[in-house]
Backbone bond lengths (Angstrom), bond angles and torsions (degrees), N, CA, C in turn:
res aa  C-N    CA-C-N  psi(-1)  N-CA   C-N-CA  omega(-1)  CA-C   N-CA-C  phi
1 M - - - 1.441 - - 1.521 110.12 -
2 V 1.308 115.29 148.26 1.454 120.73 -176.30 1.522 109.61 -132.56
3 N 1.312 116.71 133.48 1.458 123.20 171.58 1.513 105.57 -127.24
4 R 1.336 116.63 92.07 1.454 122.08 -174.52 1.515 109.36 -134.03
5 V 1.321 116.54 130.38 1.457 122.81 178.20 1.516 107.69 -122.94
6 I 1.332 116.22 133.64 1.460 122.14 173.61 1.519 106.82 -126.78
7 L 1.323 116.35 123.36 1.457 121.80 -179.58 1.523 109.57 -128.67
8 I 1.321 115.58 143.64 1.458 121.85 168.72 1.515 104.96 -125.35
9 G 1.327 116.74 115.82 1.455 119.63 -176.17 1.511 111.94 -161.86
10 N 1.337 114.54 -175.47 1.460 121.99 -177.72 1.523 111.23 -108.03
11 L 1.339 115.76 139.07 1.458 120.77 177.32 1.518 110.08 -67.31
12 G 1.341 115.79 131.66 1.452 121.37 178.52 1.518 112.37 -83.99
13 R 1.319 116.97 -16.87 1.463 121.64 178.71 1.525 108.37 -161.72
14 D 1.326 116.38 164.34 1.462 120.29 174.27 1.525 108.60 -62.05
15 P 1.330 117.80 147.24 1.460 119.19 176.50 1.534 111.10 -60.45
16 E 1.317 115.19 137.18 1.459 122.68 175.55 1.530 105.75 -96.48
17 V 1.339 117.42 109.00 1.457 121.60 -172.38 1.526 109.62 -113.78
18 R 1.335 114.98 137.41 1.468 119.75 175.74 1.520 109.18 -147.43
19 S 1.331 115.34 160.93 1.466 121.56 176.88 1.516 108.71 -104.13
20 L 1.317 116.05 136.45 1.459 121.21 177.18 1.523 109.85 -83.96
21 E 1.321 116.83 170.33 1.468 121.16 -179.14 1.520 112.31 -58.02
22 N 1.341 116.81 -32.56 1.467 120.16 -179.19 1.527 112.48 -81.92
23 G 1.349 117.29 1.08 1.457 121.85 177.36 1.519 114.64 95.29
24 A 1.315 117.29 -11.01 1.463 120.03 -179.96 1.527 109.81 -70.77
25 M 1.326 116.09 140.15 1.463 121.24 177.11 1.519 109.21 -94.96
26 V 1.328 115.59 144.14 1.457 121.80 176.28 1.521 108.43 -134.48
27 A 1.330 115.87 136.99 1.461 121.97 178.11 1.517 108.53 -121.03
28 K 1.334 115.87 140.15 1.464 121.68 178.23 1.520 108.53 -129.83
29 F 1.331 116.26 140.43 1.456 121.89 173.05 1.524 108.63 -162.56
30 S 1.320 115.98 168.49 1.459 121.08 176.75 1.522 108.50 -105.82
31 L 1.326 115.42 147.04 1.455 122.28 -179.31 1.521 108.26 -127.42
32 A 1.325 116.73 128.95 1.466 121.84 -179.68 1.521 110.03 -101.32
33 T 1.335 115.71 129.20 1.460 121.13 170.85 1.522 107.04 -115.11
34 S 1.310 116.77 145.74 1.457 120.96 -177.26 1.520 110.49 -131.20
35 E 1.313 114.54 150.10 1.457 120.65 173.31 1.519 107.98 -143.77
36 S 1.316 115.72 155.43 1.460 121.64 178.97 1.524 108.51 -117.36
37 Y 1.326 115.33 146.30 1.459 121.04 178.11 1.520 108.82 -151.15
38 K 1.330 115.26 162.58 1.461 119.98 176.98 1.522 108.75 -96.72
39 D 1.327 116.14 132.97 1.461 120.10 177.71 1.532 109.92 -82.56
40 K 1.343 116.35 -176.09 1.463 121.54 -176.82 1.523 112.77 -58.58
41 E 1.331 116.27 -31.01 1.460 121.26 -179.48 1.532 112.63 -84.66
42 G 1.330 117.61 -2.71 1.460 121.02 -179.94 1.513 114.41 87.37
43 N 1.328 117.20 8.89 1.464 121.21 177.92 1.523 110.44 -89.02
44 W 1.316 115.31 141.91 1.458 119.83 178.06 1.521 110.50 -73.94
45 Q 1.326 115.55 133.40 1.464 122.44 176.89 1.528 108.56 -123.13
46 D 1.322 115.99 145.05 1.463 121.50 175.69 1.518 108.49 -105.84
47 L 1.327 115.94 136.26 1.455 122.08 177.47 1.523 108.36 -123.42
48 T 1.319 115.96 120.97 1.469 121.09 179.18 1.516 108.94 -111.08
49 E 1.321 115.99 130.39 1.468 123.11 175.31 1.521 107.68 -110.74
50 W 1.344 116.32 137.73 1.461 121.68 176.89 1.524 109.17 -106.08
51 H 1.336 115.92 132.48 1.463 122.58 -177.94 1.523 108.65 -119.66
52 D 1.336 116.76 133.70 1.463 121.83 174.53 1.524 108.00 -85.25
53 I 1.331 116.56 124.55 1.458 122.81 -175.75 1.524 109.51 -113.65
54 I 1.338 115.58 136.62 1.468 123.41 175.43 1.523 107.75 -123.48
55 L 1.327 116.83 131.10 1.463 122.07 175.60 1.524 108.17 -123.41
56 W 1.326 117.12 144.02 1.459 121.97 -177.84 1.521 111.46 -118.69
57 R 1.301 115.65 154.16 1.462 127.92 170.46 1.523 113.36 49.91
58 S 1.330 118.47 -122.35 1.463 120.70 -173.60 1.525 112.17 -65.78
59 V 1.321 117.95 -30.55 1.464 120.52 177.83 1.528 109.03 -68.29
60 A 1.329 117.22 -37.41 1.468 121.65 176.59 1.535 110.29 -65.91
61 E 1.314 117.60 -40.72 1.461 121.13 177.71 1.526 111.00 -61.89
62 R 1.341 116.04 -42.87 1.459 121.02 178.03 1.517 111.01 -63.04
63 A 1.327 116.73 -39.51 1.468 121.02 179.12 1.525 110.39 -64.15
64 E 1.326 116.66 -42.67 1.465 120.43 -179.27 1.530 111.00 -60.15
65 K 1.323 116.94 -38.72 1.456 121.50 -177.56 1.526 112.96 -77.85
66 N 1.335 117.43 -32.14 1.461 119.98 -166.84 1.523 116.80 -115.67
67 L 1.327 119.39 -21.05 1.462 119.88 -172.56 1.517 112.92 -99.15
68 K 1.327 115.58 140.73 1.464 123.52 177.68 1.517 109.29 -137.50
69 K 1.310 115.77 155.28 1.462 122.58 177.35 1.529 110.24 -50.33
70 G 1.328 116.22 135.83 1.460 121.99 177.08 1.509 115.01 93.18
71 M 1.341 118.11 -19.40 1.460 120.15 -179.94 1.523 110.78 -64.33
72 M 1.332 115.46 144.86 1.459 120.68 172.91 1.526 107.79 -94.27
73 I 1.345 116.06 130.62 1.455 120.51 179.04 1.524 110.74 -131.44
74 Y 1.309 114.77 155.49 1.463 124.46 168.21 1.521 104.23 -98.54
75 L 1.338 117.79 129.48 1.464 121.58 -176.81 1.518 109.89 -132.56
76 E 1.322 116.68 135.12 1.460 122.84 172.68 1.509 108.46 -118.59
77 G 1.328 116.30 142.16 1.453 120.12 178.50 1.512 111.27 -174.68
78 K 1.333 115.25 -154.47 1.464 120.75 179.75 1.522 109.51 -134.80
79 L 1.310 115.99 153.07 1.455 122.86 -179.96 1.523 109.48 -85.45
80 T 1.333 116.73 132.75 1.469 120.83 178.72 1.530 109.40 -132.96
81 H 1.315 114.82 157.03 1.463 122.05 176.83 1.523 107.48 -128.01
82 R 1.328 116.14 136.02 1.469 121.34 178.49 1.515 109.00 -127.53
83 T 1.319 114.90 146.88 1.467 120.46 171.97 1.518 108.20 -125.46
84 W 1.337 116.33 147.58 1.455 121.71 178.87 1.515 108.26 -159.56
85 Q 1.318 114.71 173.22 1.460 120.02 176.24 1.523 108.88 -110.15
86 D 1.332 115.76 133.41 1.457 119.53 178.60 1.523 110.07 -80.09
87 K 1.328 116.80 -176.97 1.475 121.80 -175.75 1.523 112.86 -60.69
88 E 1.335 115.68 -28.35 1.473 119.83 -179.69 1.534 112.24 -88.42
89 G 1.326 117.26 1.86 1.456 121.19 179.04 1.524 114.36 85.90
90 N 1.328 117.78 7.95 1.462 121.55 178.10 1.527 110.30 -78.82
91 N 1.333 116.54 138.63 1.452 120.47 176.03 1.526 109.43 -73.99
92 R 1.310 116.37 132.77 1.461 123.26 179.70 1.518 109.24 -124.83
93 K 1.329 115.52 152.64 1.459 121.40 177.92 1.515 108.28 -138.71
94 T 1.329 116.60 141.49 1.457 120.93 177.48 1.523 109.70 -139.31
95 T 1.307 114.95 153.17 1.464 122.40 174.77 1.521 107.22 -113.72
96 E 1.330 116.51 130.99 1.459 121.91 -177.47 1.519 109.73 -135.54
97 V 1.314 115.17 158.33 1.458 121.66 171.46 1.516 107.07 -105.66
98 V 1.320 116.94 119.28 1.464 121.54 174.69 1.519 106.45 -89.10
99 G 1.335 115.19 106.62 1.460 120.85 -176.65 1.513 111.64 -76.88
100 E 1.332 114.88 137.11 1.463 121.08 177.90 1.517 111.77 -110.52
101 Y 1.340 115.56 -16.99 1.464 121.20 -177.09 1.525 108.32 -158.92
102 F 1.314 117.21 141.32 1.457 119.83 170.58 1.515 109.40 -142.71
103 R 1.314 114.62 158.24 1.456 121.80 176.21 1.522 107.80 -140.72
104 I 1.308 117.29 134.82 1.454 121.64 177.74 1.527 108.07 -73.80
105 V 1.338 115.48 127.18 1.462 121.23 179.34 1.518 109.59 -100.35
106 D 1.329 117.08 -41.48 1.467 121.82 -177.10 1.521 107.98 -147.71
107 A 1.313 115.87 123.93 1.467 120.46 -178.87 1.514 110.67 -108.01
108 R 1.322 117.77 37.13 1.462 121.29 -172.30 1.506 114.70 -60.82
109 K 1.332 119.91 -21.71 1.468 120.52 -178.31 1.521 110.79 -113.28
110 G 1.301 116.48 80.23 1.459 120.17 168.50 1.505 116.27 83.24
111 G 1.307 118.55 15.80 1.454 119.20 -177.91 1.512 112.01 -87.27
112 T 1.323 114.68 -176.76 1.456 120.85 -179.17 1.511 111.32 -95.94
113 G 1.319 117.53 11.30 1.455 120.62 -178.25 1.497 109.25 121.05
114 G 1.299 115.92 142.79 1.462 120.06 -175.18 1.500 111.83 -111.76
115 N 1.295 113.98 176.41 1.441 122.85 177.88 1.506 105.94 -132.95
116 S 1.329 118.39 125.14 1.451 120.91 -174.30 1.524 112.90 -80.78
117 N 1.319 119.39 0.80 1.457 121.32 178.11 1.512 109.84 -80.37
118 Y 1.334 117.05 118.43 1.451 120.78 -178.42 1.522 112.01 -76.49
119 F 1.312 117.07 -37.51 1.449 120.10 -167.42 1.517 112.01 -108.11
120 P 1.327 117.15 144.84 1.463 120.43 -178.52 1.518 111.72 -74.79
121 S 1.289 115.27 156.99 1.457 121.13 174.06 1.528 107.93 -103.25
122 E 1.315 116.36 -179.22 1.462 120.56 178.91 1.525 110.91 -60.10
123 K 1.348 117.23 -32.96 1.467 121.61 178.65 1.524 111.91 -62.15
124 D 1.348 116.24 -28.40 1.455 120.90 -176.08 1.519 113.35 -83.65
125 D 1.327 117.67 -11.64 1.456 121.72 -175.41 1.523 109.82 -59.77
126 P 1.366 117.80 118.98 1.466 119.10 -177.72 1.528 113.12 -66.31
127 Y 1.337 117.19 -15.27 1.460 120.99 -179.52 1.529 112.07 -96.69
128 N 1.331 117.41 -1.76 1.449 122.34 179.07 1.522 108.10 -78.46
129 R 1.311 116.70 111.02 1.464 121.20 -175.46 1.538 112.52 -68.42
130 N 1.333 117.60 -17.57 1.463 120.78 178.19 1.510 112.12 -89.68
131 N 1.327 117.23 2.16 1.456 121.92 -177.85 1.531 109.51 -74.57
132 T 1.322 115.65 117.57 1.465 119.31 177.95 1.509 111.47 -113.61
133 S 1.326 116.57 -3.56 1.455 120.85 -178.66 1.515 110.15 -111.48
134 S 1.330 117.46 139.70 1.462 120.05 178.08 1.520 111.78 -86.66
135 V 1.333 117.39 -18.59 1.456 120.82 177.87 1.522 107.90 -136.68
136 S 1.318 116.21 127.02 1.454 121.16 -178.75 1.512 111.12 -84.99
137 E 1.292 115.97 150.06 1.456 121.71 172.57 1.520 109.76 -107.43
138 A 1.317 118.60 18.47 1.459 122.41 -178.41 1.520 110.79 -65.79
139 P 1.348 117.50 133.31 1.464 119.91 -179.42 1.528 111.30 -77.57
140 M 1.321 114.59 160.15 1.461 120.66 174.22 1.524 107.58 -69.33
141 P 1.353 118.11 147.73 1.461 119.17 177.48 1.525 109.94 -66.05
142 T 1.325 115.71 143.78 1.455 120.10 176.20 1.512 109.05 -83.68
143 S 1.314 116.21 166.68 1.459 119.48 -177.98 1.525 110.87 -62.89
144 A 1.329 118.40 -27.62 1.456 120.79 178.15 1.520 111.73 -69.01
145 E 1.347 117.64 -25.98 1.454 121.32 -179.31 1.523 112.62 -84.94
146 E 1.328 117.07 -16.15 1.457 119.87 -177.31 1.520 109.78 -75.01
147 A 1.321 115.88 147.77 1.458 120.95 -179.76 1.522 109.63 -70.63
148 P 1.361 117.05 138.24 1.460 118.79 179.09 1.523 111.05 -69.12
149 V 1.328 116.07 146.52 1.450 121.68 177.65 1.512 107.82 -90.16
150 T 1.318 115.81 128.40 1.466 120.07 -179.98 1.515 109.42 -114.47
151 A 1.311 115.68 167.55 1.473 121.01 179.82 1.521 110.95 -66.74
152 D 1.328 118.01 -18.96 1.464 121.01 179.89 1.525 112.49 -74.30
153 D 1.315 117.03 -14.00 1.459 120.67 179.87 1.511 108.56 -74.29
154 D 1.322 116.86 99.15 1.460 122.17 -179.58 1.512 108.45 -115.10
155 L 1.340 115.05 73.32 1.463 120.62 -177.61 1.504 110.37 -85.59
156 P 1.325 117.97 143.71 1.465 120.75 -178.77 1.508 114.15 -77.54
157 F 1.313 118.91 3.56 1.468 120.53 -179.80 1.496 110.59 -137.74
């Protein structure tokens, strides 16, 4: 079974970071993803989805130092659902993405500089025990490095 989310979007606000009683840091922010489509009349429409993002520990610390409202980021994580009771005793439910890795794609709004690489390299893998860098400088593969597409490739998507 797999629970994997990959998003590329813009921060809706600066990360809200706090430390819990046990010392763990948590960061929260919203991330907007957009897509365009043609409606029945042939007019282009934009659809924006807002995602609630939660980051923990060292990833939250990195977010506090590097992320600002408006930045475009690549984010990997997992989808989670939480239920709780509000102050009035009403049951509430929310869906969140618990981010495990992010990379700045575009820092056009007030950032410290961006990186145009959308996708992480092996160095960026949070589970790679040899990873000593929090941000990779690995270049995107060139078209010469990409595998050629052959007629035998019969993918269902």
